[in-house]
C-alpha angles and dihedrals in degrees: 000000000000091000091047091050091048092051092048092047092051090047091053093049093045092050092048094048094046092045091053087059088069085093090083089061090071089072088066097079125165129284092294096061142263123359110242111136129078092246092050092046091051091049091047093052092049089049092047096056092051126086118261138210092219138040107245115190103172144320136223140182116241128215091273091057093251118142113238125194125206120203139078133270127246130214117273113210116179138163110224136175087275095049132257118359126184132184140135120275090235088081088074089059092220091300116150099167099077094253099118115069121203117198116205132156092353094307132104119223133192132180116230125171090349090304126109117232132189116223119231118255112285095015116132098184138015118263119212131202127217091281090053093249122142114255100182100039137062135206119262131218100269122208094161125148096244129182091266091052089052089052092050092049093048093049091044092053091045092051091047091052096042098048094039088055091048092049092050091053092060090062091067105016135050091205119041121230135209117010089353089073088063095047098045098067090046092051091048090048093055091045099046102031102035113019103035100045095045102038101031138241094280102054109018094098096066092055101037093086092058093045092050091049093050094045097051094037093055095039096051093044090050090053091045089055090060093061124090091252091092101238114157101165099143088045090065113097092214092059096048090044090053091051091048091049090052090055089046092053093048098050092039095055093037095053114120130215094273091053094054093040092055090046101045103030108013112205122226097037132094114280093237091058096048097080090051091050090047091057091048092048093048091049089050094049099044103029116015099044098049091039091054090050096050098040096047094054095039095047097045095048094044092046090050092053092048093050094048094047092044090055090048089052090062089086089065104032095047101034092104094054100034100027126240095283095044095046092045093048094047091047094051094046095048094042091048094054095042088051089056087056090047090056088058091045089052090060094038094054092049089050094048094048091049093044093050091046090053090046093053092045091048091052090052096051098035119125108225130211091033127156121244120240118235132216126230091278094052097255119140115254112225113240135186092287090058092045092052092047092050092048093050 
């Protein structure tokens, strides 16, 4: 356990230190130059938390005053009015204002506000209204490999390697070694402290695999989002919605007779009230529960990114009043300590999502009207029903 604690402590410090270095990313700017005003900082932060069609590391201005971008492109895969079109995002030349037109498969594409649009037939440029929305172009069905997709694939491959390695060790060893010694207590924690108490001794095994996958997937992606690489996967509403829908599917199709009986025709209440309660219960099961899962994760992670980057921006927005050294020092100190809190939040949000998923699944598979077991002194032993009630 000492080695595990040491590894986790070093991981926390490393993540916090590396995350504080995100301040250098503010020198990237857009095509116009460095980001140094409040309006530019606000626009940069909003752009940072969005998904991207390319992997942008940093930018610099050369001796000729030309803005240069360093990174690598990602595949763009879209379905247009003329069918499937594929090309690399580098063909947009880092343009996000709809100025660069890419012609593929008989269609013309532009990138505007991180979205890809197809120009109408005969159009030679994109026209914008007062709200800066395209009037002669429409969005396409986008299957592109974006930066968030790259993050998901990397974390998926890492988890496959890590847990496959841990599983292979149990064939020859009773106690894992190496990185497996870090994973084992975390796996046991999810199994014994989340899955088993909330789902119950009889059925927790069939859902533990999903809970472990969700926990580590969210936790690692949250930590990855604190690095200077610009990942914000769990801050994308589509990702959190997909995770919430998976939990919804699992507890909906796993629900037993008691679960649906209590939802559709709740016993023990007047008959006239039962239809009203059924509507409320159905709304809770199919709308409120998944909505609470997706919004909680999305909002907390996005808010954390905005706070950290806003503190980093102090070195630019307050440099006139505090001086370069004072603004930079204050920015680094505040961003470092808030990043330490964000490391805790990264774990906490993974824990909460997994705990609530286990809670909802446990409510669906619970056997009602059960008898409590008693210990040798005659006291009732708390079971999964009591754990769920206490948590709620």
